[in-house]
C-alpha positions as CSV (number, residue, x, y, z in Angstrom):
1,M,78.6,94.5,64.9
2,T,80.2,94.9,61.5
3,D,83.7,96.4,61.7
4,T,83.8,98.5,58.2
5,S,87.1,100.1,56.6
6,E,87.8,102.2,54.0
7,R,91.3,101.4,51.7
8,V,93.7,105.0,51.6
9,T,96.6,105.0,49.6
10,V,99.4,107.4,51.5
11,R,102.9,107.8,49.5
12,I,105.7,107.5,51.9
13,P,109.4,107.9,51.6
14,Q,111.7,104.7,51.2
15,E,113.3,105.5,54.6
16,L,110.1,105.9,56.6
17,L,109.3,102.6,54.8
18,E,112.1,100.6,55.9
19,K,111.9,102.4,59.8
20,L,108.3,101.0,59.9
21,K,109.4,97.3,58.5
22,Q,111.9,97.4,61.5
23,I,109.3,98.2,64.3
24,Q,107.0,95.4,62.0
25,G,109.7,92.7,62.8
26,L,110.6,94.1,66.4
27,K,106.9,94.0,67.6
28,E,106.0,91.2,65.7
29,T,103.3,92.8,63.6
30,P,101.8,90.3,61.2
31,T,102.1,92.9,57.7
32,I,103.0,96.8,56.9
33,S,99.0,97.7,57.4
34,D,98.6,96.2,60.5
35,T,102.0,98.2,62.1
36,I,100.7,101.7,60.2
37,R,97.4,100.8,61.6
38,E,98.6,100.5,65.3
39,G,100.6,104.0,64.7
40,L,97.4,105.8,63.4
41,E,95.7,104.8,66.4
42,Q,98.4,105.5,68.3
43,Y,98.5,109.3,67.1
44,V,95.1,109.5,67.1
45,E,94.9,108.9,71.0
46,L,97.5,110.9,71.5
47,H,95.9,113.6,70.2
48,L,92.4,113.3,70.6
49,P,92.3,111.5,74.2
50,P,89.5,111.4,76.4
51,H,88.2,114.9,77.7
52,H,89.0,114.1,81.3
53,I,92.8,113.0,79.9
54,R,96.1,114.7,79.2
55,K,98.9,112.1,78.2
56,V,102.5,112.9,78.6
57,V,105.0,111.6,76.3
58,I,108.4,110.6,77.7
59,E,111.4,109.4,76.7
60,L,113.4,107.1,78.5
61,S,117.0,105.7,78.3
62,R,117.1,102.5,77.2
63,Q,118.9,101.5,81.2
64,D,115.4,103.3,82.2
65,N,113.6,101.9,80.0
66,R,115.0,98.1,80.6
67,Q,114.6,98.6,84.4
68,L,110.5,99.3,83.5
69,E,110.4,96.2,81.1
70,E,111.9,94.2,84.3
71,F,110.0,95.6,86.6
72,V,106.8,94.6,85.0
73,R,108.1,91.1,84.3
74,E,108.6,90.5,87.8
75,G,105.3,91.1,88.6
76,N,105.4,94.7,90.1
77,S,103.2,96.6,88.0
78,V,100.6,95.4,84.9
79,S,102.8,97.3,82.2
80,V,105.3,100.0,82.2
81,D,102.4,102.4,81.6
82,D,100.9,101.8,84.5
83,A,104.1,101.6,86.6
84,V,105.3,105.2,85.1
85,R,101.6,106.7,86.1
86,S,102.0,104.9,89.6
87,A,105.3,106.6,90.5
88,V,104.0,110.0,89.3
89,R,101.2,109.5,91.2
90,E,103.4,108.9,94.0
91,Y,105.8,111.2,93.1
92,I,103.5,114.3,93.8
93,R,101.6,112.8,96.9
94,S,104.9,112.7,98.8
95,R,105.3,116.1,97.6
96,I,102.2,117.7,98.6
97,D,102.6,115.8,102.2
98,Q,106.5,117.6,102.2
99,I,104.9,120.7,101.5
100,A,101.7,120.9,103.9
101,A,103.3,119.4,106.7
102,P,103.2,121.4,110.1
103,G,106.5,123.6,110.2
104,K,107.0,122.9,106.7
105,L,104.5,125.4,105.0
106,H,106.3,126.1,101.5
107,R,106.9,130.0,101.3
108,R,107.6,131.6,97.6
109,E,110.1,134.3,97.4
110,G,108.7,137.3,98.5
111,D,106.2,136.0,101.1
112,A,106.1,138.2,104.5
113,V,107.1,136.4,107.5
114,P,104.9,137.2,110.5
115,A,107.4,138.3,113.2
116,E,106.9,136.4,116.5
117,G,104.1,136.4,118.8
118,S,101.7,138.1,116.1
119,S,98.8,136.3,113.9
120,S,99.2,136.1,110.5
121,R,96.0,137.4,109.3
């Protein structure tokens, strides 16, 4: 399979170019074109995810991000993304379990509370 590409010329402000160069240095991307290509791929993935997936973007403090990265380095997860997905899944499961637990049925404000000894049909 041949990989084809097309050259596209884009003008960007100098300030944005400097930020892209910073990212290139941090990520150790070989060229600025590779950095821009990666950014465009992420942009497209974010805005056109597969139909069965909804992407959510979160902003974390540096401290939280460092803790997640350490968590991954220690081998507790394969990636930061995977760790966050797992944490959200577990949180949702625990909340559902709390709500569904006997005697802890969640009532909304305004719901009728059945009187003792009466059925709630």
